[in-house]
C-alpha positions as CSV (number, residue, x, y, z in Angstrom):
1,M,0.0,0.0,0.0
2,R,2.8,2.4,0.9
3,R,4.7,1.7,-2.3
4,S,1.7,2.2,-4.5
5,F,1.0,5.5,-2.8
6,A,4.7,6.6,-3.4
7,G,4.6,5.4,-7.0
8,L,1.4,7.3,-7.7
9,L,2.7,10.4,-6.0
10,L,5.9,10.2,-8.1
11,L,3.8,9.6,-11.2
12,A,1.6,12.6,-10.5
13,I,4.6,14.9,-9.9
14,G,6.3,13.6,-13.1
15,L,3.1,14.3,-15.1
16,A,2.8,17.8,-13.6
17,F,6.4,18.6,-14.7
18,G,5.6,17.1,-18.1
19,W,2.7,19.5,-18.4
20,L,4.9,22.4,-17.4
21,F,7.4,21.5,-20.1
22,F,4.6,21.2,-22.7
23,D,2.9,24.5,-21.7
24,R,6.0,26.6,-21.0
25,Y,8.3,25.4,-23.8
26,W,7.0,22.8,-26.3
27,L,4.0,24.8,-27.6
28,W,6.1,27.9,-28.1
29,R,9.4,26.3,-29.3
30,D,9.2,27.9,-32.8
31,C,8.6,31.4,-31.4
32,I,11.5,31.0,-28.9
33,A,13.8,29.7,-31.6
34,A,12.9,32.5,-34.0
35,S,13.5,35.3,-31.4
36,Q,16.6,33.5,-30.0
37,S,15.9,34.9,-26.5
38,S,12.3,35.0,-25.3
39,C,8.8,34.9,-26.6
40,M,5.7,36.8,-25.4
41,T,2.5,34.8,-25.3
42,P,-0.9,36.5,-26.0
43,D,-1.6,36.6,-22.2
44,G,1.7,38.4,-21.5
45,A,3.8,35.6,-20.2
46,N,7.5,35.7,-21.1
47,L,8.8,32.3,-22.2
48,T,12.5,31.4,-22.7
49,S,14.3,28.3,-23.8
50,G,14.9,27.6,-20.1
51,G,11.4,26.1,-20.0
52,A,13.0,23.0,-21.5
53,I,14.5,22.2,-18.1
54,W,11.0,21.0,-16.9
55,S,11.5,17.9,-19.2
56,V,14.5,16.8,-17.1
57,F,12.5,16.9,-13.9
58,S,9.6,15.1,-15.6
59,I,11.7,12.3,-16.9
60,A,13.4,11.9,-13.5
61,F,10.2,11.6,-11.6
62,L,8.6,9.3,-14.2
63,M,11.6,7.0,-14.1
64,A,11.5,7.0,-10.3
65,S,7.8,6.1,-10.3
66,A,8.5,3.2,-12.8
67,I,11.2,1.9,-10.5
68,V,8.9,2.0,-7.5
69,F,6.1,0.2,-9.4
70,L,8.5,-2.5,-10.8
71,R,10.2,-3.2,-7.5
72,G,6.8,-3.6,-5.8
73,R,5.7,-6.4,-8.2
74,R,6.0,-9.9,-7.1
75,W,7.4,-12.3,-9.7
């Protein structure tokens, strides 16, 4: 029970960081590359290529959740 909670928590955190990566970088990658510094969204947010760092956190937490789930399985 404890492992499944930890795995679900890690999965949720990984998906949240994945959403941040998608929202703050992936959708605007062409605009950021064209301006070579930052890009302003229609709602006034300033996006930079630093938004790509969210993918590192997302991958790390998703891998950690996979490890927790796989170690919890009985063969």
